Every structure is written in C-alpha cells, then in structure tokens.
All heavy atoms as a GROMACS GRO file, in nm:
protein
  623
    1GLU      N    1   1.306  10.146   3.633
    1GLU     CA    2   1.392  10.084   3.734
    1GLU      C    3   1.539  10.108   3.698
    1GLU      O    4   1.614  10.139   3.787
    1GLU     CB    5   1.366   9.933   3.734
    1GLU     CG    6   1.264   9.876   3.822
    1GLU     CD    7   1.276   9.917   3.965
    1GLU    OE1    8   1.366   9.870   4.042
    1GLU    OE2    9   1.192  10.003   4.007
    2ALA      N   10   1.572  10.096   3.573
    2ALA     CA   11   1.713  10.111   3.533
    2ALA      C   12   1.761  10.254   3.562
    2ALA      O   13   1.872  10.270   3.613
    2ALA     CB   14   1.731  10.076   3.387
    3LEU      N   15   1.680  10.350   3.532
    3LEU     CA   16   1.713  10.487   3.558
    3LEU      C   17   1.732  10.514   3.709
    3LEU      O   18   1.827  10.578   3.753
    3LEU     CB   19   1.614  10.584   3.502
    3LEU     CG   20   1.608  10.596   3.351
    3LEU    CD1   21   1.486  10.674   3.304
    3LEU    CD2   22   1.737  10.658   3.294
    4ARG      N   23   1.639  10.459   3.788
    4ARG     CA   24   1.654  10.474   3.936
    4ARG      C   25   1.778  10.411   3.986
    4ARG      O   26   1.853  10.472   4.066
    4ARG     CB   27   1.531  10.410   4.003
    4ARG     CG   28   1.536  10.424   4.156
    4ARG     CD   29   1.415  10.351   4.222
    4ARG     NE   30   1.424  10.211   4.207
    4ARG     CZ   31   1.498  10.125   4.289
    4ARG    NH1   32   1.570  10.176   4.380
    4ARG    NH2   33   1.488   9.997   4.270
    5GLU      N   34   1.807  10.292   3.941
    5GLU     CA   35   1.927  10.220   3.986
    5GLU      C   36   2.060  10.288   3.939
    5GLU      O   37   2.161  10.275   4.006
    5GLU     CB   38   1.922  10.076   3.947
    5GLU     CG   39   1.814   9.998   4.019
    5GLU     CD   40   1.802   9.854   3.973
    5GLU    OE1   41   1.893   9.802   3.904
    5GLU    OE2   42   1.701   9.790   4.012
    6ALA      N   43   2.049  10.361   3.828
    6ALA     CA   44   2.168  10.432   3.780
    6ALA      C   45   2.185  10.570   3.847
    6ALA      O   46   2.276  10.642   3.816
    6ALA     CB   47   2.150  10.455   3.630
    7GLY      N   48   2.088  10.604   3.940
    7GLY     CA   49   2.098  10.724   4.011
    7GLY      C   50   2.039  10.846   3.938
    7GLY      O   51   2.057  10.959   3.983
    8ARG      N   52   1.972  10.820   3.827
    8ARG     CA   53   1.910  10.927   3.750
    8ARG      C   54   1.765  10.941   3.792
    8ARG      O   55   1.674  10.911   3.715
    8ARG     CB   56   1.929  10.896   3.603
    8ARG     CG   57   2.074  10.890   3.562
    8ARG     CD   58   2.104  10.826   3.431
    8ARG     NE   59   2.029  10.881   3.323
    8ARG     CZ   60   2.022  10.830   3.197
    8ARG    NH1   61   2.094  10.717   3.172
    8ARG    NH2   62   1.951  10.884   3.104
    9LYS      N   63   1.746  10.980   3.914
    9LYS     CA   64   1.614  10.980   3.976
    9LYS      C   65   1.514  11.077   3.914
    9LYS      O   66   1.396  11.047   3.908
    9LYS     CB   67   1.627  11.000   4.127
    9LYS     CG   68   1.700  10.877   4.192
    9LYS     CD   69   1.709  10.894   4.342
    9LYS     CE   70   1.765  10.766   4.400
    9LYS     NZ   71   1.906  10.752   4.391
   10ASP      N   72   1.562  11.191   3.877
   10ASP     CA   73   1.464  11.288   3.811
   10ASP      C   74   1.407  11.229   3.681
   10ASP      O   75   1.290  11.235   3.652
   10ASP     CB   76   1.528  11.422   3.785
   10ASP     CG   77   1.555  11.500   3.910
   10ASP    OD1   78   1.488  11.475   4.012
   10ASP    OD2   79   1.641  11.586   3.909
   11GLU      N   80   1.499  11.172   3.599
   11GLU     CA   81   1.458  11.104   3.476
   11GLU      C   82   1.372  10.984   3.509
   11GLU      O   83   1.273  10.954   3.436
   11GLU     CB   84   1.576  11.061   3.397
   11GLU     CG   85   1.656  11.177   3.337
   11GLU     CD   86   1.784  11.127   3.275
   11GLU    OE1   87   1.775  11.084   3.159
   11GLU    OE2   88   1.890  11.130   3.343
   12ALA      N   89   1.408  10.913   3.609
   12ALA     CA   90   1.331  10.794   3.650
   12ALA      C   91   1.187  10.830   3.689
   12ALA      O   92   1.095  10.763   3.647
   12ALA     CB   93   1.399  10.723   3.766
   13ARG      N   94   1.175  10.942   3.762
   13ARG     CA   95   1.039  10.979   3.803
   13ARG      C   96   0.956  11.023   3.684
   13ARG      O   97   0.840  10.984   3.674
   13ARG     CB   98   1.048  11.093   3.901
   13ARG     CG   99   0.913  11.130   3.963
   13ARG     CD  100   0.925  11.232   4.072
   13ARG     NE  101   0.829  11.200   4.173
   13ARG     CZ  102   0.792  11.293   4.256
   13ARG    NH1  103   0.844  11.413   4.253
   13ARG    NH2  104   0.706  11.265   4.355
   14ALA      N  105   1.011  11.095   3.590
   14ALA     CA  106   0.935  11.136   3.470
   14ALA      C  107   0.897  11.011   3.388
   14ALA      O  108   0.785  11.002   3.341
   14ALA     CB  109   1.022  11.233   3.384
   15SER      N  110   0.988  10.923   3.374
   15SER     CA  111   0.958  10.795   3.300
   15SER      C  112   0.854  10.715   3.372
   15SER      O  113   0.761  10.663   3.307
   15SER     CB  114   1.086  10.718   3.285
   15SER     OG  115   1.063  10.596   3.216
   16TRP      N  116   0.867  10.707   3.503
   16TRP     CA  117   0.769  10.631   3.580
   16TRP      C  118   0.632  10.691   3.568
   16TRP      O  119   0.530  10.618   3.547
   16TRP     CB  120   0.810  10.626   3.729
   16TRP     CG  121   0.705  10.559   3.812
   16TRP    CD1  122   0.690  10.426   3.831
   16TRP    CD2  123   0.594  10.622   3.882
   16TRP    NE1  124   0.579  10.402   3.909
   16TRP    CE2  125   0.522  10.517   3.942
   16TRP    CE3  126   0.560  10.754   3.903
   16TRP    CZ2  127   0.411  10.545   4.022
   16TRP    CZ3  128   0.446  10.779   3.982
   16TRP    CH2  129   0.374  10.672   4.037
   17GLU      N  130   0.617  10.822   3.579
   17GLU     CA  131   0.489  10.887   3.563
   17GLU      C  132   0.425  10.865   3.427
   17GLU      O  133   0.307  10.841   3.416
   17GLU     CB  134   0.502  11.040   3.586
   17GLU     CG  135   0.531  11.071   3.734
   17GLU     CD  136   0.558  11.218   3.760
   17GLU    OE1  137   0.587  11.294   3.662
   17GLU    OE2  138   0.559  11.259   3.877
   18GLN      N  139   0.508  10.867   3.324
   18GLN     CA  140   0.457  10.840   3.192
   18GLN      C  141   0.406  10.693   3.182
   18GLN      O  142   0.299  10.672   3.126
   18GLN     CB  143   0.567  10.864   3.088
   18GLN     CG  144   0.521  10.847   2.944
   18GLN     CD  145   0.636  10.868   2.845
   18GLN    OE1  146   0.751  10.856   2.877
   18GLN    NE2  147   0.598  10.905   2.726
   19GLY      N  148   0.485  10.599   3.229
   19GLY     CA  149   0.444  10.461   3.228
   19GLY      C  150   0.316  10.442   3.307
   19GLY      O  151   0.222  10.365   3.265
   20ARG      N  152   0.305  10.498   3.426
   20ARG     CA  153   0.188  10.484   3.510
   20ARG      C  154   0.064  10.540   3.439
   20ARG      O  155  -0.038  10.468   3.434
   20ARG     CB  156   0.206  10.563   3.642
   20ARG     CG  157   0.083  10.558   3.731
   20ARG     CD  158   0.069  10.675   3.820
   20ARG     NE  159   0.077  10.803   3.745
   20ARG     CZ  160   0.120  10.917   3.798
   20ARG    NH1  161   0.164  10.920   3.922
   20ARG    NH2  162   0.127  11.027   3.722
   21ASP      N  163   0.078  10.651   3.379
   21ASP     CA  164  -0.034  10.712   3.307
   21ASP      C  165  -0.081  10.623   3.186
   21ASP      O  166  -0.197  10.606   3.163
   21ASP     CB  167  -0.002  10.853   3.256
   21ASP     CG  168   0.020  10.954   3.366
   21ASP    OD1  169  -0.017  10.920   3.482
   21ASP    OD2  170   0.075  11.058   3.338
   22LEU      N  171   0.015  10.566   3.115
   22LEU     CA  172  -0.018  10.478   3.004
   22LEU      C  173  -0.090  10.353   3.056
   22LEU      O  174  -0.191  10.311   2.998
   22LEU     CB  175   0.109  10.436   2.927
   22LEU     CG  176   0.172  10.553   2.844
   22LEU    CD1  177   0.309  10.505   2.790
   22LEU    CD2  178   0.080  10.594   2.733
   23PHE      N  179  -0.038  10.291   3.162
   23PHE     CA  180  -0.106  10.172   3.215
   23PHE      C  181  -0.241  10.201   3.275
   23PHE      O  182  -0.333  10.123   3.260
   23PHE     CB  183  -0.015  10.098   3.312
   23PHE     CG  184   0.087  10.009   3.247
   23PHE    CD1  185   0.221  10.039   3.257
   23PHE    CD2  186   0.046   9.900   3.174
   23PHE    CE1  187   0.316   9.958   3.196
   23PHE    CE2  188   0.140   9.817   3.110
   23PHE     CZ  189   0.274   9.852   3.120
   24GLU      N  190  -0.255  10.319   3.341
   24GLU     CA  191  -0.386  10.359   3.390
   24GLU      C  192  -0.486  10.366   3.274
   24GLU      O  193  -0.598  10.323   3.289
   24GLU     CB  194  -0.380  10.491   3.466
   24GLU     CG  195  -0.316  10.483   3.607
   24GLU     CD  196  -0.406  10.425   3.713
   24GLU    OE1  197  -0.516  10.380   3.686
   24GLU    OE2  198  -0.355  10.422   3.833
   25ALA      N  199  -0.445  10.428   3.168
   25ALA     CA  200  -0.533  10.441   3.051
   25ALA      C  201  -0.567  10.307   2.990
   25ALA      O  202  -0.684  10.281   2.963
   25ALA     CB  203  -0.468  10.532   2.945
   26LEU      N  204  -0.469  10.222   2.981
   26LEU     CA  205  -0.495  10.088   2.923
   26LEU      C  206  -0.591  10.008   3.010
   26LEU      O  207  -0.679   9.941   2.962
   26LEU     CB  208  -0.365  10.010   2.904
   26LEU     CG  209  -0.279  10.054   2.788
   26LEU    CD1  210  -0.141   9.990   2.797
   26LEU    CD2  211  -0.345  10.022   2.656
   27VAL      N  212  -0.566  10.016   3.141
   27VAL     CA  213  -0.659   9.943   3.237
   27VAL      C  214  -0.796   9.998   3.225
   27VAL      O  215  -0.897   9.930   3.235
   27VAL     CB  216  -0.598   9.943   3.377
   27VAL    CG1  217  -0.702   9.897   3.480
   27VAL    CG2  218  -0.472   9.860   3.389
   28GLY      N  219  -0.805  10.131   3.213
   28GLY     CA  220  -0.935  10.198   3.197
   28GLY      C  221  -1.009  10.145   3.072
   28GLY      O  222  -1.134  10.127   3.077
   29GLU      N  223  -0.937  10.119   2.967
   29GLU     CA  224  -0.996  10.074   2.843
   29GLU      C  225  -1.027   9.921   2.847
   29GLU      O  226  -1.122   9.875   2.782
   29GLU     CB  227  -0.902  10.098   2.722
   29GLU     CG  228  -0.883  10.242   2.691
   29GLU     CD  229  -0.772  10.262   2.583
   29GLU    OE1  230  -0.729  10.162   2.518
   29GLU    OE2  231  -0.734  10.377   2.563
   30ARG      N  232  -0.943   9.848   2.921
   30ARG     CA  233  -0.964   9.702   2.927
   30ARG      C  234  -0.953   9.657   3.074
   30ARG      O  235  -0.861   9.586   3.114
   30ARG     CB  236  -0.853   9.635   2.845
   30ARG     CG  237  -0.868   9.674   2.698
   30ARG     CD  238  -0.764   9.623   2.604
   30ARG     NE  239  -0.688   9.508   2.639
   30ARG     CZ  240  -0.570   9.478   2.583
   30ARG    NH1  241  -0.518   9.557   2.492
   30ARG    NH2  242  -0.508   9.365   2.619
   31PRO      N  243  -1.053   9.692   3.155
   31PRO     CA  244  -1.047   9.660   3.300
   31PRO      C  245  -1.046   9.513   3.332
   31PRO      O  246  -1.005   9.475   3.443
   31PRO     CB  247  -1.170   9.731   3.353
   31PRO     CG  248  -1.262   9.747   3.241
   31PRO     CD  249  -1.174   9.760   3.118
   32ASP      N  250  -1.088   9.427   3.244
   32ASP     CA  251  -1.090   9.282   3.270
   32ASP      C  252  -0.958   9.213   3.236
   32ASP      O  253  -0.945   9.096   3.264
   32ASP     CB  254  -1.207   9.218   3.193
   32ASP     CG  255  -1.342   9.266   3.242
   32ASP    OD1  256  -1.356   9.302   3.360
   32ASP    OD2  257  -1.438   9.263   3.158
   33ASP      N  258  -0.866   9.288   3.182
   33ASP     CA  259  -0.739   9.227   3.146
   33ASP      C  260  -0.645   9.223   3.272
   33ASP      O  261  -0.585   9.323   3.309
   33ASP     CB  262  -0.673   9.310   3.032
   33ASP     CG  263  -0.548   9.245   2.976
   33ASP    OD1  264  -0.473   9.176   3.048
   33ASP    OD2  265  -0.525   9.267   2.855
   34LEU      N  266  -0.635   9.103   3.328
   34LEU     CA  267  -0.556   9.089   3.451
   34LEU      C  268  -0.409   9.114   3.424
   34LEU      O  269  -0.337   9.161   3.515
   34LEU     CB  270  -0.578   8.952   3.511
   34LEU     CG  271  -0.717   8.926   3.572
   34LEU    CD1  272  -0.726   8.787   3.630
   34LEU    CD2  273  -0.752   9.031   3.676
   35SER      N  274  -0.360   9.084   3.307
   35SER     CA  275  -0.220   9.109   3.274
   35SER      C  276  -0.188   9.260   3.282
   35SER      O  277  -0.087   9.297   3.337
   35SER     CB  278  -0.191   9.051   3.133
   35SER     OG  279  -0.059   9.088   3.094
   36LEU      N  280  -0.276   9.341   3.230
   36LEU     CA  281  -0.250   9.485   3.234
   36LEU      C  282  -0.267   9.535   3.376
   36LEU      O  283  -0.184   9.621   3.420
   36LEU     CB  284  -0.357   9.557   3.147
   36LEU     CG  285  -0.329   9.550   2.997
   36LEU    CD1  286  -0.445   9.615   2.919
   36LEU    CD2  287  -0.197   9.614   2.959
   37ARG      N  288  -0.359   9.485   3.453
   37ARG     CA  289  -0.374   9.522   3.592
   37ARG      C  290  -0.248   9.481   3.673
   37ARG      O  291  -0.205   9.558   3.764
   37ARG     CB  292  -0.500   9.464   3.648
   37ARG     CG  293  -0.622   9.536   3.593
   37ARG     CD  294  -0.748   9.459   3.620
   37ARG     NE  295  -0.786   9.444   3.760
   37ARG     CZ  296  -0.891   9.382   3.799
   37ARG    NH1  297  -0.976   9.329   3.713
   37ARG    NH2  298  -0.919   9.372   3.931
   38ALA      N  299  -0.192   9.369   3.641
   38ALA     CA  300  -0.070   9.327   3.708
   38ALA      C  301   0.047   9.418   3.675
   38ALA      O  302   0.126   9.458   3.766
   38ALA     CB  303  -0.032   9.180   3.673
   39ARG      N  304   0.054   9.460   3.549
   39ARG     CA  305   0.163   9.553   3.511
   39ARG      C  306   0.143   9.691   3.581
   39ARG      O  307   0.243   9.749   3.624
   39ARG     CB  308   0.163   9.573   3.360
   39ARG     CG  309   0.195   9.450   3.278
   39ARG     CD  310   0.341   9.404   3.286
   39ARG     NE  311   0.433   9.505   3.244
   39ARG     CZ  312   0.479   9.523   3.121
   39ARG    NH1  313   0.439   9.443   3.023
   39ARG    NH2  314   0.570   9.615   3.095
   40LEU      N  315   0.020   9.735   3.595
   40LEU     CA  316  -0.005   9.857   3.666
   40LEU      C  317   0.032   9.847   3.815
   40LEU      O  318   0.093   9.936   3.870
   40LEU     CB  319  -0.152   9.902   3.653
   40LEU     CG  320  -0.196  10.028   3.718
   40LEU    CD1  321  -0.112  10.146   3.666
   40LEU    CD2  322  -0.345  10.053   3.701
   41ALA      N  323   0.000   9.733   3.876
   41ALA     CA  324   0.041   9.711   4.014
   41ALA      C  325   0.192   9.712   4.026
   41ALA      O  326   0.247   9.770   4.122
   41ALA     CB  327  -0.018   9.577   4.063
   42ASP      N  328   0.263   9.651   3.932
   42ASP     CA  329   0.408   9.653   3.935
   42ASP      C  330   0.461   9.792   3.920
   42ASP      O  331   0.558   9.831   3.984
   42ASP     CB  332   0.463   9.565   3.816
   42ASP     CG  333   0.442   9.419   3.834
   42ASP    OD1  334   0.410   9.372   3.949
   42ASP    OD2  335   0.454   9.344   3.735
   43CYS      N  336   0.396   9.870   3.838
   43CYS     CA  337   0.432  10.011   3.819
   43CYS      C  338   0.429  10.086   3.947
   43CYS      O  339   0.518  10.161   3.984
   43CYS     CB  340   0.343  10.075   3.714
   43CYS     SG  341   0.389  10.242   3.665
   44TYR      N  342   0.315  10.067   4.021
   44TYR     CA  343   0.306  10.135   4.154
   44TYR      C  344   0.407  10.084   4.253
   44TYR      O  345   0.462  10.163   4.335
   44TYR     CB  346   0.163  10.125   4.212
   44TYR     CG  347   0.070  10.228   4.147
   44TYR    CD1  348  -0.018  10.194   4.048
   44TYR    CD2  349   0.075  10.359   4.191
   44TYR    CE1  350  -0.105  10.287   3.995
   44TYR    CE2  351  -0.010  10.456   4.141
   44TYR     CZ  352  -0.101  10.419   4.044
   44TYR     OH  353  -0.182  10.515   3.985
   45ALA      N  354   0.437   9.959   4.248
   45ALA     CA  355   0.548   9.905   4.333
   45ALA      C  356   0.681   9.968   4.304
   45ALA      O  357   0.762  10.001   4.392
   45ALA     CB  358   0.553   9.754   4.325
   46ASN      N  359   0.708   9.984   4.177
   46ASN     CA  360   0.832  10.057   4.130
   46ASN      C  361   0.830  10.202   4.176
   46ASN      O  362   0.934  10.256   4.215
   46ASN     CB  363   0.851  10.044   3.984
   46ASN     CG  364   0.882   9.902   3.939
   46ASN    OD1  365   0.927   9.820   4.014
   46ASN    ND2  366   0.856   9.875   3.813
   47GLY      N  367   0.713  10.265   4.170
   47GLY     CA  368   0.703  10.403   4.217
   47GLY      C  369   0.732  10.411   4.364
   47GLY      O  370   0.793  10.514   4.410
   48HIS      N  371   0.689  10.309   4.441
   48HIS     CA  372   0.720  10.306   4.582
   48HIS      C  373   0.876  10.313   4.607
   48HIS      O  374   0.925  10.389   4.685
   48HIS     CB  375   0.664  10.182   4.645
   48HIS     CG  376   0.723  10.147   4.781
   48HIS    ND1  377   0.833  10.061   4.789
   48HIS    CD2  378   0.698  10.190   4.903
   48HIS    CE1  379   0.864  10.049   4.920
   48HIS    NE2  380   0.785  10.127   4.988
   49SER      N  381   0.947  10.227   4.534
   49SER     CA  382   1.091  10.221   4.546
   49SER      C  383   1.157  10.358   4.511
   49SER      O  384   1.247  10.403   4.583
   49SER     CB  385   1.148  10.114   4.455
   49SER     OG  386   1.103   9.987   4.494
   50LEU      N  387   1.109  10.419   4.402
   50LEU     CA  388   1.161  10.545   4.363
   50LEU      C  389   1.135  10.650   4.468
   50LEU      O  390   1.228  10.727   4.506
   50LEU     CB  391   1.103  10.588   4.230
   50LEU     CG  392   1.145  10.724   4.177
   50LEU    CD1  393   1.299  10.733   4.157
   50LEU    CD2  394   1.073  10.756   4.050
   51GLU      N  395   1.016  10.663   4.513
   51GLU     CA  396   0.979  10.767   4.614
   51GLU      C  397   1.055  10.740   4.744
   51GLU      O  398   1.100  10.838   4.810
   51GLU     CB  399   0.829  10.771   4.638
   51GLU     CG  400   0.749  10.817   4.518
   51GLU     CD  401   0.779  10.958   4.474
   51GLU    OE1  402   0.833  11.039   4.550
   51GLU    OE2  403   0.744  10.990   4.360
   52TYR      N  404   1.067  10.619   4.785
   52TYR     CA  405   1.147  10.582   4.905
   52TYR      C  406   1.293  10.633   4.890
   52TYR      O  407   1.350  10.691   4.980
   52TYR     CB  408   1.141  10.430   4.929
   52TYR     CG  409   1.206  10.392   5.061
   52TYR    CD1  410   1.128  10.399   5.174
   52TYR    CD2  411   1.338  10.358   5.072
   52TYR    CE1  412   1.188  10.366   5.300
   52TYR    CE2  413   1.397  10.326   5.188
   52TYR     CZ  414   1.322  10.329   5.306
   52TYR     OH  415   1.377  10.295   5.425
   53ASP      N  416   1.353  10.603   4.771
   53ASP     CA  417   1.488  10.647   4.750
   53ASP      C  418   1.503  10.797   4.752
   53ASP      O  419   1.609  10.847   4.792
   53ASP     CB  420   1.538  10.594   4.613
   53ASP     CG  421   1.572  10.447   4.610
   53ASP    OD1  422   1.567  10.382   4.720
   53ASP    OD2  423   1.602  10.394   4.500
   54LEU      N  424   1.399  10.866   4.709
   54LEU     CA  425   1.401  11.012   4.710
   54LEU      C  426   1.373  11.072   4.850
   54LEU      O  427   1.380  11.193   4.868
   54LEU     CB  428   1.296  11.071   4.612
   54LEU     CG  429   1.328  11.044   4.461
   54LEU    CD1  430   1.209  11.075   4.374
   54LEU    CD2  431   1.452  11.128   4.418
   55GLY      N  432   1.335  10.986   4.941
   55GLY     CA  433   1.309  11.031   5.080
   55GLY      C  434   1.164  11.081   5.092
   55GLY      O  435   1.135  11.146   5.198
   56HIS      N  436   1.081  11.052   4.998
   56HIS     CA  437   0.940  11.092   5.002
   56HIS      C  438   0.855  10.978   5.061
   56HIS      O  439   0.789  10.907   4.988
   56HIS     CB  440   0.887  11.131   4.861
   56HIS     CG  441   0.968  11.236   4.797
   56HIS    ND1  442   0.976  11.242   4.657
   56HIS    CD2  443   1.038  11.337   4.847
   56HIS    CE1  444   1.055  11.347   4.629
   56HIS    NE2  445   1.093  11.406   4.744
   57PHE      N  446   0.867  10.956   5.191
   57PHE     CA  447   0.813  10.838   5.256
   57PHE      C  448   0.661  10.833   5.252
   57PHE      O  449   0.606  10.717   5.236
   57PHE     CB  450   0.868  10.827   5.397
   57PHE     CG  451   1.018  10.825   5.399
   57PHE    CD1  452   1.092  10.924   5.464
   57PHE    CD2  453   1.090  10.728   5.335
   57PHE    CE1  454   1.232  10.919   5.468
   57PHE    CE2  455   1.227  10.725   5.331
   57PHE     CZ  456   1.297  10.825   5.397
   58GLU      N  457   0.593  10.939   5.267
   58GLU     CA  458   0.446  10.936   5.261
   58GLU      C  459   0.399  10.903   5.121
   58GLU      O  460   0.310  10.824   5.103
   58GLU     CB  461   0.386  11.069   5.308
   58GLU     CG  462   0.237  11.067   5.316
   58GLU     CD  463   0.178  10.961   5.405
   58GLU    OE1  464   0.240  10.919   5.503
   58GLU    OE2  465   0.066  10.910   5.369
   59GLU      N  466   0.463  10.960   5.020
   59GLU     CA  467   0.430  10.922   4.883
   59GLU      C  468   0.468  10.776   4.853
   59GLU      O  469   0.390  10.711   4.783
   59GLU     CB  470   0.500  11.018   4.783
   59GLU     CG  471   0.462  10.998   4.640
   59GLU     CD  472   0.309  11.017   4.613
   59GLU    OE1  473   0.244  11.095   4.685
   59GLU    OE2  474   0.263  10.955   4.519
   60ALA      N  475   0.580  10.729   4.908
   60ALA     CA  476   0.614  10.593   4.888
   60ALA      C  477   0.507  10.503   4.948
   60ALA      O  478   0.469  10.398   4.888
   60ALA     CB  479   0.748  10.565   4.955
   61ARG      N  480   0.457  10.539   5.066
   61ARG     CA  481   0.347  10.462   5.126
   61ARG      C  482   0.225  10.459   5.040
   61ARG      O  483   0.165  10.355   5.018
   61ARG     CB  484   0.315  10.516   5.265
   61ARG     CG  485   0.215  10.431   5.344
   61ARG     CD  486   0.158  10.504   5.467
   61ARG     NE  487   0.077  10.616   5.432
   61ARG     CZ  488  -0.053  10.605   5.383
   61ARG    NH1  489  -0.109  10.491   5.369
   61ARG    NH2  490  -0.120  10.715   5.353
   62ARG      N  491   0.187  10.570   4.985
   62ARG     CA  492   0.072  10.577   4.896
   62ARG      C  493   0.088  10.486   4.769
   62ARG      O  494  -0.006  10.421   4.726
   62ARG     CB  495   0.044  10.720   4.849
   62ARG     CG  496  -0.026  10.802   4.960
   62ARG     CD  497  -0.081  10.934   4.902
   62ARG     NE  498   0.026  11.031   4.873
   62ARG     CZ  499   0.072  11.117   4.958
   62ARG    NH1  500   0.024  11.122   5.084
   62ARG    NH2  501   0.169  11.201   4.923
   63GLN      N  502   0.211  10.487   4.716
   63GLN     CA  503   0.234  10.401   4.600
   63GLN      C  504   0.221  10.253   4.632
   63GLN      O  505   0.157  10.178   4.553
   63GLN     CB  506   0.377  10.428   4.542
   63GLN     CG  507   0.404  10.573   4.505
   63GLN     CD  508   0.316  10.618   4.392
   63GLN    OE1  509   0.265  10.542   4.312
   63GLN    NE2  510   0.296  10.749   4.386
   64ILE      N  511   0.278  10.210   4.745
   64ILE     CA  512   0.269  10.067   4.778
   64ILE      C  513   0.128  10.025   4.817
   64ILE      O  514   0.083   9.916   4.785
   64ILE     CB  515   0.375  10.028   4.883
   64ILE    CG1  516   0.405   9.876   4.873
   64ILE    CG2  517   0.336  10.063   5.022
   64ILE    CD1  518   0.471   9.830   4.750
   65VAL      N  519   0.059  10.116   4.878
   65VAL     CA  520  -0.082  10.089   4.913
   65VAL      C  521  -0.164  10.067   4.784
   65VAL      O  522  -0.247   9.978   4.773
   65VAL     CB  523  -0.143  10.196   5.004
   65VAL    CG1  524  -0.294  10.190   5.010
   65VAL    CG2  525  -0.084  10.188   5.142
   66ARG      N  526  -0.141  10.159   4.686
   66ARG     CA  527  -0.213  10.144   4.556
   66ARG      C  528  -0.177  10.014   4.490
   66ARG      O  529  -0.265   9.945   4.434
   66ARG     CB  530  -0.175  10.264   4.470
   66ARG     CG  531  -0.249  10.258   4.334
   66ARG     CD  532  -0.399  10.280   4.342
   66ARG     NE  533  -0.456  10.282   4.212
   66ARG     CZ  534  -0.562  10.206   4.176
   66ARG    NH1  535  -0.620  10.129   4.260
   66ARG    NH2  536  -0.605  10.214   4.054
   67SER      N  537  -0.050   9.974   4.492
   67SER     CA  538  -0.011   9.848   4.433
   67SER      C  539  -0.082   9.732   4.503
   67SER      O  540  -0.135   9.638   4.434
   67SER     CB  541   0.143   9.827   4.448
   67SER     OG  542   0.183   9.704   4.397
   68LEU      N  543  -0.091   9.734   4.636
   68LEU     CA  544  -0.160   9.627   4.706
   68LEU      C  545  -0.309   9.626   4.675
   68LEU      O  546  -0.369   9.520   4.663
   68LEU     CB  547  -0.137   9.642   4.859
   68LEU     CG  548   0.012   9.616   4.900
   68LEU    CD1  549   0.026   9.656   5.049
   68LEU    CD2  550   0.049   9.472   4.878
   69GLU      N  551  -0.370   9.744   4.668
   69GLU     CA  552  -0.512   9.749   4.634
   69GLU      C  553  -0.539   9.687   4.498
   69GLU      O  554  -0.639   9.607   4.483
   69GLU     CB  555  -0.560   9.897   4.627
   69GLU     CG  556  -0.567   9.964   4.760
   69GLU     CD  557  -0.589  10.110   4.752
   69GLU    OE1  558  -0.581  10.170   4.642
   69GLU    OE2  559  -0.621  10.172   4.862
   70LEU      N  560  -0.454   9.712   4.400
   70LEU     CA  561  -0.470   9.654   4.268
   70LEU      C  562  -0.454   9.505   4.275
   70LEU      O  563  -0.531   9.428   4.210
   70LEU     CB  564  -0.369   9.716   4.170
   70LEU     CG  565  -0.397   9.860   4.130
   70LEU    CD1  566  -0.272   9.924   4.070
   70LEU    CD2  567  -0.512   9.864   4.027
   71ARG      N  568  -0.358   9.457   4.350
   71ARG     CA  569  -0.334   9.310   4.358
   71ARG      C  570  -0.450   9.244   4.434
   71ARG      O  571  -0.494   9.133   4.395
   71ARG     CB  572  -0.203   9.285   4.427
   71ARG     CG  573  -0.086   9.327   4.342
   71ARG     CD  574   0.045   9.294   4.407
   71ARG     NE  575   0.157   9.370   4.346
   71ARG     CZ  576   0.215   9.344   4.233
   71ARG    NH1  577   0.170   9.245   4.158
   71ARG    NH2  578   0.312   9.414   4.187
   72GLU      N  579  -0.504   9.304   4.539
   72GLU     CA  580  -0.618   9.247   4.604
   72GLU      C  581  -0.739   9.240   4.517
   72GLU      O  582  -0.812   9.142   4.516
   72GLU     CB  583  -0.646   9.329   4.733
   72GLU     CG  584  -0.547   9.312   4.842
   72GLU     CD  585  -0.563   9.406   4.959
   72GLU    OE1  586  -0.647   9.496   4.950
   72GLU    OE2  587  -0.489   9.390   5.055
   73ALA      N  588  -0.765   9.346   4.437
   73ALA     CA  589  -0.875   9.344   4.344
   73ALA      C  590  -0.855   9.236   4.240
   73ALA      O  591  -0.952   9.169   4.196
   73ALA     CB  592  -0.890   9.480   4.275
   74MET      N  593  -0.732   9.213   4.194
   74MET     CA  594  -0.708   9.104   4.098
   74MET      C  595  -0.738   8.970   4.159
   74MET      O  596  -0.792   8.884   4.094
   74MET     CB  597  -0.559   9.112   4.053
   74MET     CG  598  -0.530   9.225   3.959
   74MET     SD  599  -0.354   9.246   3.926
   74MET     CE  600  -0.304   9.075   3.896
   75ALA      N  601  -0.695   8.950   4.279
   75ALA     CA  602  -0.720   8.823   4.348
   75ALA      C  603  -0.868   8.800   4.362
   75ALA      O  604  -0.915   8.688   4.338
   75ALA     CB  605  -0.649   8.821   4.487
   76ALA      N  606  -0.942   8.903   4.398
   76ALA     CA  607  -1.086   8.887   4.412
   76ALA      C  608  -1.151   8.858   4.276
   76ALA      O  609  -1.245   8.776   4.270
   76ALA     CB  610  -1.147   9.015   4.470
   77ALA      N  611  -1.100   8.919   4.169
   77ALA     CA  612  -1.158   8.896   4.039
   77ALA      C  613  -1.123   8.757   3.983
   77ALA      O  614  -1.190   8.704   3.894
   77ALA     CB  615  -1.109   9.002   3.942
   78ASN      N  616  -1.016   8.705   4.033
   78ASN     CA  617  -0.968   8.576   3.983
   78ASN      C  618  -1.038   8.468   4.058
   78ASN      O  619  -1.044   8.361   4.053
   78ASN     CB  620  -0.818   8.570   3.994
   78ASN     CG  621  -0.753   8.470   3.905
   78ASN    OD1  622  -0.816   8.407   3.821
   78ASN    ND2  623  -0.627   8.448   3.916
   0.00000   0.00000   0.00000
C-alpha cells in the first residue's frame, strides 16, 4: 500500500505479488486459520486498488472478486 500511495507502482506490484504468494502458501498449509484467510482477502483487495490505479480494470475486477470469494468462504466457515 505504501509503495502504491508513493507512486512507486512497479515496486508495489512486485511487492504485492510476493505477499500474495506468501499468503496463498500459508493458507494452503493452514486452511482453517481464518486470520490468514482474512489477510489473504485483504491482499487481494489491495491488489484491486493497485491494478485500478494502473488502469488494468479487468485485472482489478478479478482481484476484488477473489477478495469477495475469500470473505464469503470465511463467513460460511464461521
């Protein structure tokens, strides 16, 4: 988020992708951990903002849809 807000969007995207991959792996290892799933959903919501700022509207839509899917699954599990 900080890199995106500072206008360093290329760095922000690389950082976001790394964070997403780490959270995906953690959620894969501990799928019942709602805290990790919430962080992953937040990650996708941040990805939406970044892609929107870059003008990649279809990718931004995919990111927010994934965030919502994760949150809906968390609500169902809770």
